[in-house]
C-alpha positions as a printed NumPy array, in Angstrom:
array([[-12.109,   4.652,  17.038],
       [-11.891,   4.043,  13.542],
       [ -8.49 ,   3.571,  12.565],
       [ -9.432,   4.442,   8.763],
       [-10.404,   7.739,   9.822],
       [ -6.642,   9.711,   9.504],
       [ -6.507,   8.051,   5.955],
       [-10.019,   9.796,   4.789],
       [ -9.376,  12.587,   6.327],
       [ -5.773,  13.002,   4.552],
       [ -7.302,  11.842,   0.942],
       [-10.272,  14.1  ,   1.975],
       [ -7.799,  17.184,   2.234],
       [ -5.749,  16.7  ,  -0.509],
       [ -8.383,  16.197,  -3.48 ],
       [ -9.984,  19.349,  -2.143],
       [ -6.228,  21.075,  -2.572],
       [ -6.445,  19.321,  -5.962],
       [ -9.907,  20.729,  -6.654],
       [ -9.27 ,  24.163,  -5.752],
       [ -5.239,  24.705,  -7.795],
       [ -7.259,  23.015, -10.785],
       [ -9.703,  25.474, -10.254],
       [ -7.701,  28.335, -10.129],
       [ -5.549,  27.729, -13.19 ],
       [ -8.726,  26.863, -15.293],
       [-10.166,  29.856, -14.205],
       [ -6.86 ,  32.368, -14.285],
       [ -6.45 ,  30.165, -17.781],
       [ -2.463,  28.924, -16.897],
       [ -1.833,  26.917, -18.497],
       [  1.289,  25.621, -19.578],
       [  0.308,  24.344, -22.959],
       [ -2.718,  23.417, -24.849],
       [ -3.67 ,  20.019, -26.333],
       [ -4.914,  19.065, -29.588],
       [ -7.919,  16.649, -29.976],
       [ -5.566,  13.723, -31.777],
       [ -3.734,  14.477, -28.926],
       [ -5.958,  14.488, -25.409],
       [ -7.124,  11.33 , -27.032],
       [ -3.49 ,   9.561, -27.308],
       [ -3.233,  10.723, -23.768],
       [ -6.508,   8.995, -22.201],
       [ -5.773,   5.665, -24.136],
       [ -2.172,   5.656, -22.904],
       [ -3.037,   5.922, -19.132],
       [ -5.668,   3.308, -19.846],
       [ -3.4  ,   1.01 , -20.897],
       [ -0.477,   1.887, -19.06 ],
       [ -2.718,   1.782, -15.489],
       [ -4.21 ,  -1.617, -16.977],
       [  0.071,  -3.3  , -17.235],
       [  0.877,  -2.207, -13.659],
       [ -2.509,  -4.004, -12.506],
       [ -1.688,  -6.7  , -14.536],
       [  1.999,  -6.545, -12.896],
       [  0.957,  -5.493,  -9.561],
       [ -1.826,  -8.637,  -9.455],
       [  0.844, -10.897, -10.679],
       [  3.055, -10.108,  -8.077],
       [  0.325, -11.132,  -5.788],
       [ -0.207, -14.294,  -6.787],
       [  3.799, -15.126,  -6.371],
       [  3.919, -13.388,  -2.699],
       [  0.318, -15.644,  -1.876],
       [  1.595, -18.699,  -2.929],
       [  5.462, -17.939,  -0.839],
       [  3.325, -17.062,   1.963],
       [  1.369, -20.418,   2.068],
       [  4.024, -22.174,   2.646],
       [  5.238, -20.282,   5.827],
       [  1.39 , -20.43 ,   7.316],
       [  1.768, -23.983,   7.815],
       [  4.325, -23.532,  11.162],
       [  2.661, -22.423,  14.015],
       [  3.969, -19.456,  15.909],
       [  3.707, -18.239,  12.879],
       [ -0.167, -18.613,  11.652],
       [ -1.277, -15.719,  13.069],
       [  1.322, -13.023,  11.921],
       [  0.454, -14.216,   8.326],
       [ -3.042, -15.112,   8.557],
       [ -2.956, -11.214,   9.189],
       [ -0.306, -10.3  ,   6.436],
       [ -2.354, -12.257,   3.883],
       [ -6.018, -10.599,   5.05 ],
       [ -4.322,  -7.201,   4.692],
       [ -2.722,  -7.726,   1.659],
       [ -5.89 ,  -9.   ,   0.348],
       [ -8.204,  -5.717,   1.585],
       [ -5.086,  -3.663,  -0.2  ],
       [ -5.572,  -5.78 ,  -3.544],
       [ -9.43 ,  -4.791,  -3.339],
       [ -8.976,  -1.356,  -2.874],
       [ -6.498,  -1.287,  -5.9  ],
       [ -8.548,  -3.339,  -8.098],
       [-11.287,  -0.594,  -7.452],
       [ -9.087,   2.218,  -8.226],
       [ -7.84 ,   0.727, -11.643],
       [-11.19 ,  -0.412, -12.44 ],
       [-12.428,   3.627, -11.562],
       [ -9.025,   5.25 , -13.613],
       [ -9.979,   2.531, -16.452],
       [-13.271,   3.359, -16.801],
       [-12.749,   7.315, -16.613],
       [-10.105,   7.156, -19.344],
       [-12.706,   5.389, -21.714],
       [-15.423,   7.728, -21.123],
       [-12.596,  10.654, -21.718],
       [-12.281,   8.907, -25.029],
       [-15.428,   8.204, -25.972],
       [-17.441,  11.918, -24.568]])
């Protein structure tokens, strides 16, 4: 059995619920406030900058973690455990990188269009 299946099911359910709620809010015009064009552009720009900054901090933390864990990797009895942790963290970093890129591209495309 694929161990990513519950994750994908939860992701699909969450996205579906968010889409339904946002569609209902827009359809029934239940907005709490409206934004001017300048406020909307400023918020898109801020989202892209904050996302990039948080990703930079995450990448820096990963580099420090990786260099510190490499010192522990040399022991024989911890080699397999440390290798599994490094692979897991590397896969997570790739997922975060892809998600960050998508968020920044969508934010910038919202500014230009």
